[in-house]
N, C-alpha and C positions, 0 to 999 in steps of 0.2 A: 747513398748508403754510406755509414761509417766504415772506415777501412783500418783504423787503429783502435787500440784498446782506450785511449784517452778521448777519441772521437765518440765511442760507445758511452763512456763515462759522462761526457758532456751532454750527449742527448738524454740520457736518464736524468741528469740533473735538471735539465729543461722541463722534462715531463713532470718532475716533482714540484717545480714552481707553478707551472699550470694547473695541477693538481690541486695545490694549495689554495690558489685563487678561486678555482671552480668550487671547492668545498665551502669556502667562505660564503660564496654566493648561495649555495644550496642551504646553508645553515640559516641565512636570513630568510629565504623562502620557507623554511621549516618553522622558524620563530614567528614569523607572520601568518601562519596558519594556511599557507598557500599549498602545502604537501602535508600528508598525515603521518609520514614515517621517514626518518632519516637513516634507516638501517643499511640501505644499499650503499651509500657513499661512506658511511663509517667503516665498512668492510674493506674498502679499498685502500691498500697500504702503499707508501712511497717507496721507491728503490732505496736500498740501504748503502751507506758508504759511497756515495757518488757525488758528494757536495765539495769535497776537497779536490781542486784541480791538480793535476800532476804536472808541476811547472818545470820545464826544462830551461836550465840556464848554464853558462859556461863559467868555469873558473878562471881566474885572471891569467894563468898558464895557457889554458886553452884558448882564450880570447887573443893572446899574443900570437899563438901558432896560426890562428885563423887569419889575423891581419897580415902575417907575413906570407900566407899562401895565397891572397887575393891579387887579382890584377889591380893596377893602381887606381883605376876609376872606382871600382867597387871597395878598394881599400879605404879611400876617402869616406864613402858612405857607411861602412861598418864602423869605423872610428868615430864618425859623426854620431852614430846611434849609441855607441858605448859612453860617450862623454856627455850625452843628452837625455838618453832614454826615449828619444823622439820615434814615432813611427816612420815607416818607409815614406808614405805619402807625405808627411810633414816635412821630412828632409828634402824630398824631391821638389816641393813647392817653395822651400826656404829661399828667400830674397837676401842679397847683400845688405840692404838697408835694415834687415831685421836681426842682423848681428851687431849687438851693442858692446863694443870693445871698452867702453868707458864704464859699464855697470859692474863687472863683465857678464853678459848673458846673451842669449838668443830669445827671440820673440817668435814663438808659434801662433801666428794670427789665425790660421785655419786649422782647428783641432776637431776631433771626433765628437767632443762634447758640444762644439759650437762656440766655446768661451777660449779667447786667447790666454796664453799663458807665458810667463817669463821663466826661462830655465837657466840658473846661474851656472857659470863655467869655472872649473879649477885652473890652475895656472897653465897646466899642459893643454887643457881644452881651449882656453883663450888663444894660446900660441898657435895651436891647429887651425882654428877658425880665422885668425888673423892671417895666416899664411894662405888660406884658400881665397880670401876676398882681396888679396893685394892686386891693384891694378884694375879692378872691377868696378863698374858703375852700380848704384843703388838699386836699380831695377833688374840686374843680372841674378840668374840662379846661382847660388853657392855651389851646388853640386852638379856636375855635368859629366856625361860619359867621354870617353877618349876621343870621340869624333866630333866633340862639343855640341852634341844634341843633348837635349833634356831627357832625364830618366822617366820612363813611363811604367805603368803597372806590369809587373811580371818580368821586366827586362832583367833583373837581378838574379831570378831563380836558378837558372842553369849555371851561371858562373858561381853562386853561392854554394850549390851542391858540388861543384867540382873542387872548390877551395876546401870544404869540409872534408872531402876525401883526400886531398892533398896533405891537409893538415892531421889526418888521422883523428877525426872527430867523430865519434860514433855514439848514438845515431846522430846524423847530420842535424844542424839547426835551420830552422827557418829564420827569416829576417826579424819577425816579431819577438824572437826568443832573444834577440840582443837587447830589446827593451826590458825583458825579464832579467837578464844578466845585470843590468844597470841597477834595477831595483834590488835584486838580491844581494849584490855585493855592497850596496848602501846599507841594507837591513843587517848583514852580517857584521858589518864594521860599527854598528850601534845607533844608526839613524832611526828615528821613531817613525811610526806609521803614518802620522799626520803629515810629516815632512815629505815622505816618499808620495803619499797620495797626492799632495799638491804639485809635487815635481812631475808626476805622470799625468796630471790633468784629470784624476778621476774626480767623479761628481762628489763622492763621500769616502770615507775610510772603510766601508764594508767591503768593497771590492778589494782594496789594498790589503785588508786583513785576511780575506780568504786565500789570497796568493802568498803572502809573505810573513804572516804572523808567526809561523813556526821557525822563522830564521832570525828572529829578534831576542834570542836568549841573552846576547851580550847586553842588549839595551836593559833588559830586566836586571841583570847582574849589576850593571853600572848604576841603575836606580837604587838598589839595594845599598851598594857600598857607599854611594855618594849622597843619598838623602836621607836613609834611616839613621835615626840618633843612636848614640852608643848607650843610653840609659844609665850613665855613670859607672859602667863597667870599666875596670882597670885590669889589663892583662898581667898575669902572674909569670913573670919570666923564669921563676925558679921550678916551675911544674914542667915535667916532661911526660910523654906517653911511654907506658911500658908494654913492650911488644912480647 
């Protein structure tokens, strides 16, 4: 059963998508004369205002507080997620050979979509990953726990919750919300949705748009300021507003 408001919203949004498909099937049956009346399903209305997900993400200040509050092994994972937008499992499986310092980028060879993707790194991200792979072999994992064992599912949860508490981050974030933070900060800085979609490995921009379109106001402003012509208008510097 859902335990949070956002989980309830997510369940209702899923029900709406199922209802949409089901109605389409029934409408075909009605059009083909297999049923005599379509009144029954026309009266069924979808849940309202549930399609927009409530995305939780950190500000840059919160992200830095969280990094400082993490134990050293978890700190590396958190920074890896913030530099790449990669999922926990993608980082846990990342091998040294897939850190491409000459490009610079990391290769996510096993992703949720089944398609590999290259994620470029900024200067700080490159230096971070270069320091992690120093002295390691190509087949070694990039991220290891402090006892030199590999990260497994849910190994990070208790530590991350404790770090959020120590960093005074409320409500606390789950690891996947570091991925949202990566994308949200890019959107607010002016990155377009297509670029964000490719960086996250989404199949198309519809998922990206649902999550981050409301954060791209700066992109819209930049498009107007940089791309729209002036239509021959010459500003009159002698005019002033009378208040």
